Structure formats: C-alpha cells, structure tokens
N, C-alpha and C positions, 0 to 999 in steps of 0.2 A: 467761665474761660475767655470769652471773647472780650468782655470788658477789661479784664485784666491785660489782654494784650494790646487792646486798646490804648491803655495807659502806660503799662510799663514796658511793654516792648517799644514802643515809641521813645519812651524817657531814655531806656537802658539798651536801644538795640547797639550792637556794637561793644557795648560796656559790662553787660553781667558777667561774662566769662572773666574780665578784669576785675571787677567788682568782688568776685567771688572768691577771687584766687591771690588778689595781691591787698598787701596793707596800703592805707593810704599815706602818701607823703608827697612832700613840697619840694623834695629834693631834685635840683636840675641835672640831668646826666652827663658827663663830662664831654667836651665838644668833639665832634666827629672828628678822626685822622684826616690830615688833608689827602691821604690817597685813597679813602674812601669813594670819591665819586668817580675816578677812574676804574677802581675795581667794580661799579654797580651801576655802570652805564647803562648797561642791557641787563635784563632777567635771564637768565638760562633757560634753554629750552630742551625739548627732547627728552629722551631716556636718563633719568636722573636716579642714584641708588636711595636717597633719602638719608636721614640718620640712622646709627644703628640702634641696637636694643639695651636698655639698661637691665639688668637680672638682680632681682633681690631673693634672696633663699633664707629659708629657716630649716635650720639643722635641727633635725628628729634622728638620733641614735635608732629608735624602736621602728619608723616606717620609713625612714630614708628623707633626703631632702626634698620638699615642699618649695617650688620655684614660681614666682609671679617676674615675666618680663614687661616691660614699659617701653611704650614709643613715646618720645618728646614730640609735643605739638607745636604750630607756631602761626600766627597770623599777623601780616599777611602772607600768604607764599605764591610761587610763581603759577602765572594762570597757564599758560600756553606748557606745560609739563606733563610726562607721562611718570609717574612715580612708580619705580620698580624695586621691592623690597623683597631679596632673595630668602629672607628669614620670616617675615610676616606670616605667609600662607601655611608653613612648615608649624610654627609657633600655634597659630590660632586652631590648626587641625588635631595638634594633640594636647590642646588645654579643655578645660573643664568649665572654664567661666571665662568670660570675658568683663572687665569692669568698664563704663563708660564714663567719658570725661565728667570731672566734676560740674555741677550746675545748679542753678537756683531756680526753682518752680513756685508759682504762686497758685493759690487756692481760694476762692470766692464764690460761696453759692448765694447767688441775688436773686434767681429765680428769672422766669421769663419777661415779667413786665419791671422788674428791676432793670434788667438789660436796655428794656426798649426806654426805661426814664434815664440811664445813667449814660449811655455810650454818647449820647450829643455832649455830655459834660467831658467825658474822657477826651473826645475828639476836639475839643474847644481848649482842653490844658496844653495842647502844644503852642498855641497861638501867644502872644504879648498881651499884657492885659489893656482894657480900655481899647481894643482896635489899633494899637501904636505900631508902626513898621520897624524893621531894622535901624532902617537911617535916625530915626528918634530916639532908639534905646543905645545905641551905639556909639561910642566915642569918633568924631570925625574920620582922624586917621585909620583906625580899625574898619570903620564903614568902607572907607576908599581900598584898604587891601580888599575887602570882601568882594567889592564890584569887579577888580581883576579875575579874582579866582571862581566866580561866579560865572564870569563870561566865556573863562576857561572850561569848566568843566560841567556846569549846569544850563547855562543860557538864560534865556529870554522867561523866567519863571515869575511871574508878577506874586502868586499865591505865596511862595516862599518868602518873601518878604514882610509876612506878617507872623511868622513863626518865632519862638523862642530860639535865643541863639544857640542852645544847647542841642535843639534838635536839627537847627540848620547845620551845626558842625558835624553831626553823625550823617547827614545827607553828603555834606561836601566831601567829607573823607571817604564814604563808600564811593563814589563818582571818581574822585582823583585816584585811589589805587587800581580801580578797573583800568582808567586811562592810560596809566603807567604799568600797564602787564601785571598785575598782581590779584589776587583772589581771597577772599576772607578765610575761606577754610581749606583751600586747596583739595576738597574732594576726600578727605581722610577717613572722615566717619562714615561716608558711605562706601568706601572700600572694606572698611573693618565691619560693617553691618553686612555686606554681600559674603564675605569670609566665614562670619559666625552662623549666618543663615544657610550657608552650602555644607557647612560641616554639623550642623546641628549642636553649636554652641551657646549656652544660655548667657544672654546680654544683660548686667546687673546694673541699673543705674546706680550712680552714686551722688543724689541731688538731696539738697537742704530744700525743705519745703516752708514758704513763707504763707501762713494763713491769714487773711485779709477779712476780718470779722466783719468789719463796717466799710466797705468800699466808699459810700457814699462820704463818710468822712474822711477817707483816704483821699480823694479827690480834691475835696476842699482844703484837705492839709497841703497838699501838692501846689493849688493854685495860690494858697497865702503864703507860703514860704517856698517861693521858686528857688531853684538852684541857683548857685554861683555862675550863671550862664555865660559872663563875659570871660571870665579868666579861662574856661574850656573852650570856648569860642577862639580866643587868641592861641592859645596852644594848640589847636588843631590847625590853625592857619599857618603856626611856625612849624608845624611838622610836615604838612604839605610843600610849604614852601623850601624848606632847609633840611628835612631829615629824609627825603624821599630817597637819595641815592643811600643812606645806612639801612632805611627798609628794603631797598632791593638787596643789599648786600647780606642784610640777615636771611632774606628770602633764600638766596643763593646758598648761603651757608647750611641752611637747612636741606637744601634739594641735592646737595653734592656731599653732605654729612662732615661738615667743617667744624665740630665743636669748638675747635681752638679760636675760629672766627666768631661763633656765637657768643663765646666769653667776654671777648674782646671789645664787640661792636656795641656802642650804646643803643638803648633802645629809646624811644620818644617818649617826653615828657608831658605828651598828650593826653594818654588815656590815666595816669594818676591825676592830672588836674580835672578831667572830667569825672573821675570818681569821688575824687576829693568834695567837687559840687556837689554830687549826690547825696554823699555820706555827710556832709553838713547841713544839709537841708532839714528844717524841721520835720518834714513828711517822712525822711527815710528812719529819723529816730522812732517817730511814732510808730512806724511798721516793723520796727527792729532791725532794719537793715544795715544800721551802724555796725554791727559785730558780727556779720555774716561770714567773714574770712575765717574767722576762728571757729565757728558754727560748722564751715562746710570742709574744713581741713579734719575736724572730729569725724565727719561722715565718712570721707575717704579713706582716712588710717585706719578708721574701724573695718570699713569693708574690706580693705588691704590684709587686715590681719585676720579677718576671717576666712577669706580665699587661702590665705596661706597656712591656715591651722587646718582646713577640711579638703584641700585640693594638691593633687600631684603637681599640676601646672595650670598657671593661669595668665592671662594677659591683659594689660591695663593701658589707658591714655593719659598721659599727663602734659599740661604746659610745660615747654622746654624750660623754664624760669625755675619749675618747681623740680627739676631734676639737677640744673647747674647751682644754684643758689645755695649760700651755706646751711639757710635755716630752711630749706624747702621742705615737702613732703618726703622726699626720700632720704634726706638728710635725720629726718625725724625717726623713720624706719630704722637706718643703722646706729641713730642713739638707742632705740628700743630692743638692740641686739641682733636684729637682722643683717647678714651678710650681702652688702651692695657692691658691685661691680659695674663699671660704666664699659659703652662701648669700646673704649681706648684700652682697656684691660684684656688680655690675650685671653683670659678663660671665659670672657663673656661672649660664648659663642653658641647659639641654640643649635647649629648643626652639630658641633661637637657635645653638647648636651643631652643631644635627642635621647629620649628615653624607649621612643617607639620605634624609631628606624623608619620612619616616613622620609622619602627622597625630597629634595628642597623643591619648593614650588615656587612659584610668581605671583605677589598682589600689586595689581597694577591700577593707578586712579590716572584717566585722562580727561582734561577737559579742553 
C-alpha cells in the first residue's frame, strides 16, 4: 500500500474524488459574474449553519417509510469557520448506518522486497524525464506566470523545479487555497466520524477498488505515457489567478446554506483539465481508470439502495454536484422510484420527520 500511495497519491492528490465522481469534459464554465469578486472578498468566519440535508425516501406500505438523509459536501471550504448543523447529530444518532463518501482505493501486493525495489521508482515518477526543469518543459510565457505564483505561495524551493507540471499544479493549488483562507475538506468527515462513534452507528465504505496486479509495469506505463501535464498546469494557474473569488463565494455559499448561489456560481475548469490529463494517459487506461466514474456510481447507488431497503434511517455524504446536477446520483435514485426532497422543500426537515423523538443536537467542526 505504501508503494501505491507513493505513486498514485502523488499523481492523484486532490484529484481522486473528482476523478471518481465526474465525467471528463473540456467544457469551459461560463465567466464569473462581475459581482462575485465583491461578494467573495473575504471568506466567512464564525459559526455557520452549512447546507441542509436532502431526504431520500423508499415508500413501503408494509414496514413504513425508509429514509436516507444526505449531506452535500464541497471543496474547498472556509478554513476559519465553526460548522454547526442543528440536524446532523439528531439524524446520525437515529440512523442505523452511515454511508461514507464515494472514493477510489488501490490494492497491490508486492511484498517487502517489492516495495524496497519499487519505491525509488515511484518517487522518481514525479520528476521530469532526463532531469529536465520546468523552465525546459514549459512554454516561456507559462513559466513566467509560474515564477510569479511560486514566489507568492511556495517561495524558494529549488527541488520543485524538477517535478512534472501535474505534481507542481497540485502543490501550488494546495498552498494557494490555504493562503486564501480555504480548506480542502473543512473537517466534515472528522465531524461525521466522531458522531458515528459516539452513537455506535456503523460506517459503511462506498469505495471502488482498483487492483494493480503488476505494480512495476504500472510505474513504467506512467513514466512512458505521462499525462498532459501542461494543460492541467495552465488551468491550475488560471484557477488561482482568476477563479479564487468564485471559489471563496462557493465556499461561503456552502457555509451559509445558500443553495441558489451554489447552483449559479461556476466551478473551476482546473479539475476537469487535470482529470482529463490523467484519464487520457495510457497508464490510466492500462489500469482501468478511464471508466472509474461509472463504476463508482454503481457502487454508491447499490449501497444507497441496500441501506434504504434494510434500514429505517441512514445518513450519507455526497459531493454537492451530485445533489444539484440533473444527472447526479440523487437524480438517478429519483428516476428509480425513490422520493427525493431537497432542503428547500418544506417537508425535508429531520426534526419534523423524527421517529425516535430525540431532541435536536449540534454537530460542530472547528478549524
């Protein structure tokens, strides 16, 4: 497993959730509205309610309704905010299962000696071929932009100059969102884990496992068919230079529960460009990663149907896009006959739907 982390978590750091949950597209989102910069000049702080919960119901005349409550997640989120959901603790305390966020896991059994021989190759996979520097592999105008952003967010790091652009892009993005008061996860998972443990509710993974039968061949395939690094790198710089106001506005909208703003604010083209770079690379097709989104959707939908069939109440987390887009996971459940209500619907209220009568609690995540 350490070998796979060395290779794939370097390559896919910050991208796996998107790779698993999005279809690859080259569509550029519409321009940011002119008022977004003013709206998102600062990131909200203090106690915020977060979004409401979606309600998915399986109608059963014999045993009564079976309900799955779903929280929409987002990345990045405000860093200095206390998230207080007045419904979360009540829902989890009354649930029989918690479905974890969709994810991709890798499995490779190479043994101790295999790790010893392959780890150096995995680490070298992040470097440019023949010891080239970014200045040698990037077009001059792109490299000039990088130098400005590097000084602003990273500083005088000589080693990073020999990394492949796709790895540099992930490191630059991580540093930039932190410097702008944003956090990759917002502590949502940790908050849910703590509540599930407190009330003894079983957490169920919804992960698609990629088995790597020949790790050495996978490393060679990655090195010989490098992703389209430059496009990912350019889109990442575009995102940091131009999309930060919109990212802050989306983070604010999540924290304050403003679903209409989340629908209207465009997401960055950065992630799609980097996902496309990985999915189009020969090594991704060799490992079967080019059809991960469809397979992961099958895993999560099967888990959702199972928990709705066997449990009176369950809780799940999904990326917000899967709740808002017309062909997302929740829309697929609706098409299969389940009743879906958004937080904007008056009936989608965990307090009103409580079958156990536990008083409302508060789940908080502090950063």
